[in-house]
N, C-alpha and C positions, 0 to 999 in steps of 0.2 A: 471550556464554555461553562457559562454562570448562569443558572436557574434562580429566578427569585419568585417564590409562590406564597400566595396570601396562606396565613396561619389556618385559617377554616378550612383551606383546600388540602387535603390529602392525596398525595400521589403514590402508589404502588412503587417499590423499588424498581421493577420491570419498567415500567413506564419512564423514570429517570434514565435509568440505564440504556433505554432504546435510543437515547439522543447521542451515544458515544460509539460511531462503529470502530472497529479493529481496536478495541481496547481491552486490556487485562485487567482483572480487578482483584485476582488473587497473587499474591508475588511470587508463589511458588510454581505458577505457570509458565512454562519457557519453550520457545521453537515452535511457536504456532504457524503449521503450512497449511494453505488449501490451494489446491490447482487440479486442473482436469486430471483424470485419472491417465497415467503414463506419461505425463509431462509436467515435469516439477518447474519449468520455465513458463508456463502458459499462465494466463488469467482466469480465475474462476467464473467463468460464463457455460452457460448450457442453454441448449435449446429448447422451450416450452413442448412439452409432449413428447419428448424424445428420449431414447435410452441413455442418453449421456450422464455421466456421474462424474462428482467431484472427490477428491480423496482429502480425509482431514487429519492431520497429526499434530500430536502435543504430548509434551512432558509434565508430569507433576513432581516436583524434586521431594516432596513428603516422602517418597518412595514406598507409599502404601497402596491399597486399591481401594477407590472410591467408587460411589454410585455417580456417574455422569451423564446427565441427558441432554439431548439437542432438540431444539424447535426453529422455525424461522419466524421471521417479522418482515412484512411488507413494508416499504419505504417509498418515498415520491423521489423524484430526481434530485433534490437537494438533500437525500437523507432525513428528512423530515418523517415523522410517523403518520400513515395514512390512518384515515377514519375508519377504514374497513375492519371487520371481526376477522380472527382468524379462521373461523369456518368459511369466509368468502375468498381465501387464497389456500386453504390447506386441505387435501383430500386425504382422509385417514386419520390417524392419532395426533395429536396436537403436541406430544413430545415423544420421544423415544430412546431407550437406554443405551447407551454405548458399550459393548459386548467384549470389544477385542482390545486388549491390553496386553502387556508382558513387562515385566520387571527387568530393569535393565542388569546386563551381565557383561564380564569382563572389563567394564569401565570402572573407575575409580570413584565415580560419583554417582550417588544412588539415586534411581528416580524410576517412574512407571511410565511407561509409554503407550498413549492410547492412540488409537486410527479408527477411522470408520468411514465409507463411502456413503454419499447422499447424492441425491435424494434416495431415499429406502423408499420400496412398494407400499410401505405402511404409511408414508408421510411425506407427501409428494406437492410442491407448490402447483396452482392450477392458473394462475395468472402470471403474465410476465411483469416484471420490474427489477428495481433494487431490492434485494433482500438481505437480512443480518442472518447468520448462521449464529445463534443464541446456545452458548454450552451453560449449563447449570447443575447444580447438587441436588441429589435426591429427589429429583422430580417436583421440586420447589423453585418456581421461577422469579422468587425473590433473592434467591442465592445464586444470584449471576455471577458465573466465574470468567468468561469473556465473550467479545463478539466477534466475528469474521464477517467482512462483506462477500457478497457474490451475486451474479447476475442472471436473471434469466430471459431471454430474448425470445420474442415470437415476430419474424421476420415479415414485415409490412412494408418497406421501404427499400431502396437502392440508395448507396451512398458513393461517390466519386470524389476523391479527397488528393490533394497535393500539398507537399512541404515545400515553399518558396522563401526566398531570401527578401526581406522587407524591403520597402520602397524609402520610407522615411530615412533622413542621413542620420538620426540620433540612434536608431537600432539596426542599421543597415548591415553593421559587421558582429552585431552580439546576438542578435534574437533570431529566430525562425517563425514564419507565420503559416498557418492553414488556409487552405482554400476548400471550402466543403461545400457540396451540392447533394441535396436530397431530394429524390423522388417518391412521394407515398404512393402506395399501390391505390388504384382505382376504387378498391372497396371502403377506402377513407375519404371523408371530408371535412377539410380543416376550414372552418367558418373564418377564421382569424390566425395572426401569427401566433397569438399567446396559446393556441391550441397544439404548437409544436415547439419543444425544448431540445438544444443540442448541447450537449458537453464534452468537453475537449480535454483528456488527460495526457501529460508528458509522463512518458516511464511508469504509467500504472498507479501515480501518487494523486490522491484526491485531493491532497492538501494544497495543491498548486493547480486545481481544477479552474477551466474557463467556462463560465455558462454563459451561453448565447442567446438572450432572450430576444433578441429583433434581427431578422435576415435581413442581409443586404440588397437582396433581389428576391421578391414574393410575387409569385404568379402560379394561381391554382393550387396545385400539389407539389409545387416546385420552390424549393427554398435554397437560397445561396447564401453562403457565409465566407464574406470575403475582406472585411474590415480589419486592418492590422491592429487599430486600437483595441480590439477585442480577442483577434485570434492569434496574437503574437506571445511566444514564451521567449523567457531568456535561454539561451542554447546550452550555457553550461561548457563544460568538458568532459571527457572520457571520464567514468567512475574510477577512483582509486581502489584497491583490493588488498584481500587479505587472504592468504591461503591455510586455512587450519585442517584442510584433511590428515594432516597428522600433528600429533604432540610431542612424538618421540622425535622426529627429526626435524630442523629448522626448513621451513622454506624461504623462498625467495625475500620476502618482506617482514621477515623475524629477524630481531636482532639478538634475542634470548628467551630459553624457556628454563623457567625455575620449576622444577617437580617436587613436591613436597608430599609426606604422606597423606594430606587430607586435600590438597588442593594442587591446581596447576597453575602458573601464571605465564602468560606469553606476553612479550613487550615488542610492538609494532615499531618498525624504524620510523624515525622523526618524519613528519610531513611539514613541508613549506608553501607558501603561498604559490599558485600559479598563475596569477594576473598576469606577470610581465614574461613569464614564458611561451615559448613558440609551441603552436598548437602540435599535438602529437596524436595521430591515430593508433588505437589498438582496439582489439576487441574487447568487450565487457557484456555483463548481463542485465546492464541498465538499471542497476541499483537493487537488484535482487539478491536472495543468498539461498544457496543450496545446501541440504544436509548430506554430507557426503563423508567417508571416511576410507583412508587406505590402510590404517593401523589394523582394522578388524574386518570382518566380512559385512554384517549388517549394520547399516548408519543409524538405523531408527532406535536400535535398544543396545547397539554395543560402541555407540560413538561415546565420546567423554566430554566434559566440560570444562572451560579454561577462563579463566579472568584474564581477559584481553585487554593491554593497556595502550590507549591512543594516546597520541600528544603531537600537536601542531604548534609551529613556531611560527608567530606573525612578524611581519617587517619590523627591525629594530628591537627585536624581543620586549615590545611593548603591547599592551593591549589595545584592541580597537576602540578609540573613543565612542561612547553612547552607542555600541553592539555588543550583542553577545552571540557567543559562538557555539554552534551545535552540530553534532553527528548527525547526518541526514543519508536516510536509505531504507529498506526493508527491516533492517534490522533493528532500528528503530521506529517501525512503524510510520515513517516519513512524517514525525511530529516534532513540535518544539515542545519540549516539558522537562521535567527533571531527570528523566531516564535519559535524556540526549544532550542535556546544557553540559558544556565542558567549563570546566574551573581554571582560573588562570593561578598558576604558580610563578610567584614574583621571584622567586630564589633562581628558578630555571628559565624564566622569560618564556614559558609556554603555557598553552592551553592545554588540559589533560583530562581523560575521561576513562572509566574502566567499565567494561560489560563482561556480563558472565555468559557467554556465547559456546553453543555447541560446536563438534567438528563439522566442518564445511568448507564452502567457499563462499566468501562475502565481498560484495560490492558496498564503498560508500562514499560520502562526499564532506565537506564542510561548508555549511552555509551560516550568514549572520541575519541577525534580526533586531530591530531596536528593543531596548528594555521597556520602552514606554508602550501602553496599551494601544496599539494602532492596528489597522485593517492591512497593513504592508504585507506582502510575499515574501517568501524565503529569498535571500540574494546568494549567488555566488560571485558577486563582483569583488569583494574584498579577498576571499580565500582561493577560489579555482579562476575566476575569470571566463569570460564566453566569448565563443567564437562561433560564428553562423553554421559553420560546415560541421559540426559536431554531429556525430551520429546519436539519434534518438529515436525511440518507440514512441506511436502516438495511439491513442485510442479515440474514436469518435462513436459516440452514444446519441441516438435519436429516440425522443421521447415523445407521445402523443397522448393527451387528454381532450376527448370529445366534450362538447357542451353538454353539462350536466354530469361528467364522469367525476368519480371520486378517488380516485389513484392514477398516478402517472404509467402508461403503458411503456414499455421498452420495445421499441419496434425497428431499431435498426442499431447493428454493432459491427466495427470493422477496426482493423489494425494498419497501420503504414509505418515505414520506415523512412528517415531521412538520409540515408547511406547512399542513396543513388545521386545525391549531389555532389559526392567525392569525384573528382577528376579522374 
């Protein structure tokens, strides 16, 4: 995202950074995980005024001890910054120091693992909505280290949702559409459709979110969204995987492990396009990754890091014309950037990418994008193919902003899965 600012208008570093959710600004920060306490497969969402907490883990490969602090920033449904002051949505201190950390042990890679549970009783969100958890150095908000999304929901609506096969012949076999019905509680008064916004996520990826601005059926406090032109997602196929829980013994999809005194290299078996392959169902974790180890006891400060080498062979070993290839999944924050872009090796006829990853279990896919600056979404068509019966997880979020309101409130949250469509 590009920002064009008048020379005379100075913005603080915090204000600029606030526009980049799930972004790491410090190159030594790795393996940032945020999830509901005790459930590493969950999306970070908590209920307003409840005792629920989230667990945050991250590593600093500098290996020393720093004074990291955290705070929250309230955002609207589209992750734009609200006009509210932090005092309007934070009760207690505006920032809190992270005091739980431990230096790595046993692992060859030297790092410091930090962890914290939020919200802390001294720093509590008081409004529902989209939040950025911001980590910065030395209590100075201009020294932003990374941001991570989480949600606070105040349930004031009921949601009924289905995953259906589209009717349109052009997407009948390749997409999945959602049919969503929302009923607002009687305490809310929606004067127009614009008071309510619905956001649909596939496999927790905000980069491919669909924003519903207009209901197909609108009647009082009832909103229905069923137009497949705005509610249909490309179905993709089951996610590829690499098991890195051990870097001593090769797992199923490893072809070689090179251990050197200062680093470990893991070479993943080469991947090819799956567009023409028959669809095969198997269990995956829908693009997420988990920090795990079978080599040692504690995965957070006893796991090692490895340079993991991915390679993708396109048809005919020739690059896709007018398309760039990216590694896609939580391991690259579902983003198309330099960290995820693959380079084509002319000699091998393959796209290649190396990532520094901590021991764990990783899901990933390959997607393509046009190198031109367009608004097109990521495409599975060239690399993975799409099959309407693929198992996908969907999240439905309902936002409400009353007349005169200054921020979007999150009043509904639910998850559904397309697995029931399988015969």
